[in-house]
C-alpha positions in Angstrom: 0.0 0.0 0.0 1.3 3.4 -1.0 -0.2 6.6 0.3 0.6 10.3 -0.3 0.0 13.1 2.2 -0.9 12.2 5.7 0.3 9.1 7.5 -2.1 6.2 7.3 -4.1 5.9 10.6 -4.4 2.9 12.8 -8.1 2.6 11.8 -6.8 2.2 8.2 -3.9 -0.1 8.9 -5.7 -2.7 11.1 -8.3 -3.7 8.4 -5.4 -3.8 5.9 -3.6 -6.3 8.0 -6.7 -8.5 8.2 -6.9 -8.3 4.4 -3.2 -9.2 3.9 -3.6 -12.3 6.1 -5.3 -14.0 3.2 -2.8 -12.9 0.5 -0.2 -15.1 -1.0 3.6 -14.5 -0.7 4.7 -12.5 -3.8 7.8 -14.6 -4.5 8.3 -18.4 -5.0 11.4 -19.0 -2.8 9.6 -19.1 0.6 11.9 -20.2 3.4 15.1 -20.1 1.4 16.9 -17.7 3.8 17.3 -20.7 6.1 20.0 -22.0 3.7 21.7 -18.7 3.0 23.0 -17.8 6.5 26.6 -18.8 6.0 27.0 -19.5 2.2 25.1 -19.6 -1.0 23.7 -17.2 -3.5 20.3 -15.4 -3.7 17.7 -16.8 -6.0 18.1 -15.5 -9.6 17.0 -11.9 -9.9 17.4 -11.2 -6.2 20.1 -9.4 -4.2 21.5 -11.1 -1.1 22.7 -9.2 1.9 24.2 -10.6 5.1 24.4 -8.1 7.8 26.3 -8.7 11.1 26.5 -6.5 14.2 28.6 -7.5 17.2 26.7 -7.1 20.5 28.9 -8.8 23.1 29.9 -12.1 24.5 28.3 -15.0 26.5 25.0 -16.5 27.3 23.5 -13.5 29.0 24.0 -11.4 25.9 22.6 -14.1 23.7 19.5 -14.5 25.9 19.0 -10.7 25.9 19.2 -10.4 22.2 17.0 -13.4 21.7 14.3 -11.7 23.8 14.7 -8.4 22.0 14.2 -10.0 18.7 11.1 -11.9 19.9 9.7 -8.5 21.0 10.4 -6.9 17.6 12.9 -4.4 19.1 14.7 -4.1 15.7 11.8 -2.0 14.6 12.0 0.3 17.7 13.5 3.4 16.0 12.3 6.5 14.1 12.7 5.0 10.6 9.9 2.4 10.9 6.6 1.7 12.6 5.5 -1.9 13.1 1.8 -2.8 13.2 0.2 -6.1 14.0 -3.0 -7.7 15.3 -0.9 -10.2 17.3 2.7 -9.7 18.2 3.4 -13.4 18.7 6.3 -14.9 16.7 4.6 -17.8 15.0 4.3 -19.1 11.5 1.4 -17.4 9.6 1.3 -14.3 11.6 1.1 -11.2 9.4 2.5 -7.7 10.3 2.9 -4.5 8.4 5.8 -2.1 8.5 5.2 1.6 7.8 7.9 3.7 6.2 7.5 7.4 5.5 9.4 10.3 4.0 8.4 13.7 2.6 4.7 12.8 2.5 5.1 9.4 0.9 4.1 6.5 3.0 4.4 2.8 2.3 2.6 0.2 4.3 4.4 -3.1 3.8 2.8 -6.5 4.7 4.9 -9.5 5.6 4.1 -12.9 7.0 6.2 -15.0 9.5 7.5 -18.2 7.8 9.6 -20.0 10.4 11.7 -19.8 13.5 15.3 -21.0 13.1 16.6 -24.2 14.7 18.6 -24.0 18.0 22.0 -24.4 16.4 24.0 -24.9 13.2 27.5 -25.8 12.1 27.4 -29.1 14.0 26.4 -27.3 17.2 29.3 -24.8 17.1 26.8 -21.9 16.8 23.7 -21.4 18.9 21.1 -19.3 17.3 17.6 -17.9 17.6 15.3 -15.8 15.4 12.7 -15.9 12.7 12.1 -15.0 9.1 9.2 -13.3 7.4 8.4 -13.0 3.7 6.7 -10.3 1.7 3.1 -10.6 0.5 1.2 -8.8 -2.2 1.1 -5.1 -1.4 4.7 -4.8 -0.2 6.9 -2.4 -2.2 9.7 -5.0 -2.2 9.8 -8.7 -2.9 11.8 -11.1 -0.8 12.5 -12.6 2.6 14.2 -11.4 5.7 15.7 -13.4 8.6 16.3 -11.6 11.9 18.6 -13.7 14.1 21.2 -13.8 16.8 24.4 -16.0 16.7 26.4 -17.2 19.7 29.7 -18.8 18.6 30.5 -21.3 21.4 34.1 -21.4 20.4 34.9 -17.7 20.5 32.0 -16.7 22.8 31.0 -13.9 20.4 27.4 -12.9 20.0 26.2 -11.2 16.9 22.9 -9.7 15.8 22.3 -10.6 12.2 20.0 -10.0 9.3 20.0 -12.3 6.2 17.9 -11.1 3.4 17.3 -11.5 -0.3 15.1 -9.0 -2.1 14.3 -7.0 -5.2 12.0 -4.1 -6.0 8.4 -5.1 -6.1 6.7 -2.0 -7.5 7.2 0.6 -10.2 8.1 3.1 -7.4 10.7 0.8 -6.0 12.2 0.1 -9.4 12.5 3.8 -10.3 14.0 4.6 -6.9 16.1 1.4 -6.6 19.3 3.1 -5.5 17.5 5.0 -2.8 15.7 1.9 -1.7 19.0 0.1 -1.3 20.3 3.0 0.7 17.3 2.9 2.9 17.5 -0.8 3.4 21.1 -0.5 4.6 20.1 2.4 6.9 17.3 0.3 8.3 19.7 -2.6 9.2 22.0 -0.2 11.0 19.2 1.3 13.0 17.7 -2.1 13.7 21.1 -3.2 15.2 21.4 0.0 17.2 17.8 -0.6 18.6 18.7 -4.1 19.6 21.9 -2.9 21.3 20.1 -0.1 23.1 17.5 -2.6 24.4 20.3 -4.8 25.8 22.2 -1.8 27.3 24.0 -2.8 30.4 24.2 -6.4 29.2 25.3 -6.2 25.6 
C-alpha cells in the first residue's frame, strides 16, 4: 500500500492487516533464507545481503538479544513503525511495517514463515530468530531473517539479518538506488535498537 499526504491511521492499517492475512507470498522461494546464513547465493534476480553487528559475549547477551528479537525491538527506531494484530512470533502471523518520507508512506505487509533451529555448524553456533516474507502489497519482494548467533568457540554474540530482495513496485524500481540505501540504513538502525535494548548487558 502506498499513500501520499498524511500518515495512514491505525483505523486504516488494522483492516489492511486483516486483508493481507489472506494474501499469497509474492515470491516463489519461501523459506530459502534458512539455507543462506553462511553461504550460497540469492535466487536468480534477487540481491542477497548478510548483515552482522557484534553485540557482546556470552549466554546472558545471547539471551537478551533473543528476547529483544522476539519483542520486535529491531523496529523500535524512528525510521519504521511496526503494526500487528498479534505480536506473537509464529508461522502465519502477518504484520505490516510503515515507512514514510516527505509525505510518501508505504505500508508493507509480511508474514512470518519460520523460527530457526537452535544451532547450526554441528552445534558450534547457537542461534535464535525468525524469518518473514513479503506478500502482495509490499513495495519490495523477498524474505528477511532476523537472528542472533552465539559462537560457542569464541563466545562472540552477533545480531544478524540475512535477506534476499528485489524491488516489487514501479516506485521501487524507479527509486532502486534510494531503496538500497534505505535498506542499509534500516539494518544499522535495527542493530542499534537491539543494542540499546540490551544496554547494560550487551
